[in-house]
N, C-alpha and C positions, 0 to 999 in steps of 0.2 A: 832233770828235774822234775821238782816238785809241781804239780800243776794246783789250780786252784782248789781241789776237793781236799788233796792235801795239807795243804795248808791251812784251810778250814777244821780240816779233824787237827792236825797242832793247835789250832786256837783253843778248839775245843776244852783240849788236854791240859794244855796250860792256866785258862782262864782260874781256875779255883786257886789253884797256888799262885797265880798272881796276883787276884784283884782283892784288894784291902790288904794287900801284905805291906810290911815296909821292908826298905831296903836296907839292909845293916852294916853292908860292907860288899863288896865289886872286887874278885881276883881278876886282873887282865891280864894273861899270860902272855899275850903279845901286842907288839905295835900297831900289826894293822890285820886283815882280811883279805878280801877283794880292796877292799881301799881302808887307810889311815882309820883307825879311830879316832871320835873327836877329841879336841885338846882337851885333858884333864877328866879322862868319859868316868873312870872311876870316881874319882872323888865329887864329880857333879852327880852321882847317881845317891851316892852314901845316902844315912837320912831319911831320904824322899818317898813317899806311898804311892804304891801303883794302885791307880783309880777305876782303871779299865781295861782290858785286852781287846780289843777288835782287828778287822782283817779292812785291805783295801787292796782288792785284786790278789796280787800273791805278797803284800807286803803284811806283817804282824804288825799293828800299833799298841803300844802301851802308852794310855794317857798319865802321866805325873804329877802328881800335885806341883803346883809352882808355874802349870802352864806347857813344861814339854811334853812331845812325844819320843817314846822309843821305838822308833823304826829297825824293824827286824825283817832281815830276808835270808831266805835257807841257802842260797844258793844252788848245788848242784846235788850236794852230801849234809849240808847243816842238820842236825838231831841236837832237840832238848829233853835234857834227861831229868827227873826229878826224884830228889833223894829225902827220903825224910824217916827218921827212928829207923835206921837199916832196910827199909824196904828203898827199892831204884822200881823206877817206873817210866816208859819213855812216852810223854805225850807225840806219837807220831813221828818216829825216827825211820828213815827211809831206807830200810834193807831189811834180807833173809835175814843175817846174823844176824840179833840183836846187842850183844854184845859188842862194846865198842873198845877204842885203842884210846887210853887216855892218855896218851902221849898230846892229842887231838883236840883235848879238851882246855880251851882260846879262853872261855868265857866264864867264872863260876859266880851269880847271885846269891851271897847269902840273905835268906827273907827272913824275917820275924817270926816265930813259933818253931823254929828249927828246921827250916826246909833251903835246902838247896836245889836251885837251876839252874843245870850245866850245858852250857853250849859247844858239842861236838862239831868238827867240820875238817874232814881229814885232807878235803883239796883246796878249802878255804876260799871260795866264788862267794860265801855268804857275809854281809857286812853286818853293823849297826851302827846308827847315826843317830841324833840329838836333835831335834826341829822343832822351834817354838809352833806351837797348835795354832797362834793364829798367821804362821806365815805356811804351813803344812800346805794347802792348795794349790799355793804359787811355787811351790819347789818343782825342780825342774823332772823331778820324778815324779810328780801327782800331777800336773797343770795341763798333762796333755792326755788325761786315763779316759778312759770313758766310761761306758753307764755298767753298774756292776749285776752279771748276767744271773745273780740271786737276788737281789731286789726288784721293787715292784714296776721300776722301771721298763723292765722287757715283755716286750711286747710285739706282736704283728706288725702292728701300727710303729712300733719304735723302729723294727726292722725296716721295713719299707724306706721311714725317713732316713735311715742311718746311709741306706742300701740304693736308694735314688740316682739311677744314672752312672752306678760303676761299672766298666766292664772286667774291674780284677776275677778271678775264680771265687766261687761262693765259698770256698774255704778262707781261703786269703782275705777275705773281708771280714771274718767271722774272730780270723788269727790278730785283727788289726785291731792292737792296746788301745789306739784313740778313738775307736768304736765303739768296742765290749772290749773290757779289761778284764784278765784274768783269762778267760780262753786259751786252752791249750792241746794240743794235738791230737791226741788221745779222746778228748771228750768234745773234740768238734768232726773226730771223724764218726763217732758214735751216735752225734747228735745227727748228722745228717745222715745218717742208713735212717735210724729210727724216723725220720720225717721223709723220707722218700728221695732224697734229693740229692745230685748228683754233684758231688766236689770241684768239678770242673764249668759247673754250670757259670756264669755270667751271676753277677750280683745282682745287678740292676734286672733280671729277669725272672725276681720274684717280686718284683714292685708294678704296679695297676699303675694305670696311665694319671699323669699328675703326683704323683706317688703316694699312689692309694695302696691301702693294703692287698693283702690277695688271702687265697685259702693257704698259699704254699707257705707266704710268711707268717700267718698263724701257726698252721702246723710248727716250723723251725720255732720258733720261740717255745713253744708248748715241748718240744722236743727238747732244745739245749735244758729249760729248765731240771725236766724229769731227768735226765742224765745224769745233770750234776746233785741233784737231790739224793737219787739213788745211789751214785758215789762215796758221797758225804755219810749218809744211812752204814754206806757196807765198809767206809773207813777208808778211801782211798783204794790205787790200785799198786799191789807190789808187783813189780816187772824185774829189777835187778836189784832194786835196794829202797825196801819200805817197811815199814810197819809201823802202828798206832799205839795210845796210849800204855795198853798193859805188857806194849812189846811184842804181842802177835800181829800178823802181817794183816795186810787190808786184803779185803775179799773181794772187792768189783773188777778185779782179771779175769773174775771166773763167768761174770755175766755180758764179757766181749762179743758184740755180734761180729765186728770187721777187725777190729784192730788187733794186728799181729798174726791173723790169719788167711796169710794168704793163701789163694789155692784148695781153701776148704769151702762147704757147701752153704750157703747163704742162708742163715737164720728164719727167713720171713715165711712164714706160711706160704704156701704154693708156688714161690719162685723156682728156686731150683736152679739158681744162679750158682756161679764160685765168685767167693772173694777175690778180689786183685788187688794190687800193688802198683801206684804209680811215685814218682817223685814230685815233687811240686814246691819250690822256693827252696829246693834243696831236702825235704822234709819228706818222709812216709808219708803217703796217703793210704787210707785204705776204705774200700767200697766195693758193692755190687754193680757192676756193671748193666744187670738186667731188670734191677727194680728200683734204682736209684735213677731219675732221669732230671 
C-alpha cells in the first residue's frame, strides 16, 4: 500500500491538472470501489470547480466550489493518469510496469482545457467520498487522526508528549495513526535506523521525567522528517508497484538502510552489524541490533 511519500508524490503530480479546473463531466463506470460511490456522485461533481488539492495522512483532499471536499484514497493499487492532447503521464502510479489495464479505469474526470484524469484500480481497495468541508474534521475517517509528520507540530517535545507512559514498542507507537497520521512500515523502519533507536524499546523510554523531551526524542523527530522529505524528493519508493508523474519509478528504495535488507551489512559507519528482521504486530520490522538501542 502506498505510504505518505507516495501519496504526496501523487498529490504534487495531480495538483497542476486539478487546481482551478472545471469538471465538465465525470464517467463513473462502477457502482463501488472499496465502498459505494456517494449517491449521484458524477452528477454532483459536474460543472463544479476544483479549488485546491491537499493531503491529510494518506488521503487526497480536493476542495470544490460550493463547500464540498472530494476525498480520494488509493488503497493498494489505485493510480491516476493525466491525459492531455495525446500525451499521457502518470502522477505517481505505484507500478514497475507503467502501462495500465484499461478495464480497471473506473472513474474519468473530464476537465476544462481538454484534460482527462483517469482513476485506475485493479484491486478496488481505493475509494472516493464527498464530504462537506465544515464536517470533514468530525468525519470518522479524520476525527481521530494524529499530527502530520511533515507539519510544523512534529518535534521532540511533541513526541515526548505523545509517548509519555506508553509501554507499546516504539515502532507500534509511530505507526499509531491516532498519534501521528500517515506514517507507514517502510519509513518508520528507516527513521528508527537513522535515529539509532530500537523498534522494540518501549515508546515511553525516550521520554524524560514529567514528560520532558530528551535527546532521543529530538533525534527521532529529526529522523522522521528527514526520511519523509528525502523520500518525497526521490519520488517515493518502488517495491512491487510504484512509479511517479512521468511514469518513471521512484528512487528512494535505493536509499534504504534497513528495509528489506535482512542479513546485509548495516550501513552505519563503523557499525559492522547485520540487518535483522522481526515480526511486530504481523508486520516485518528491519533494524540493526548493534547500533539501534
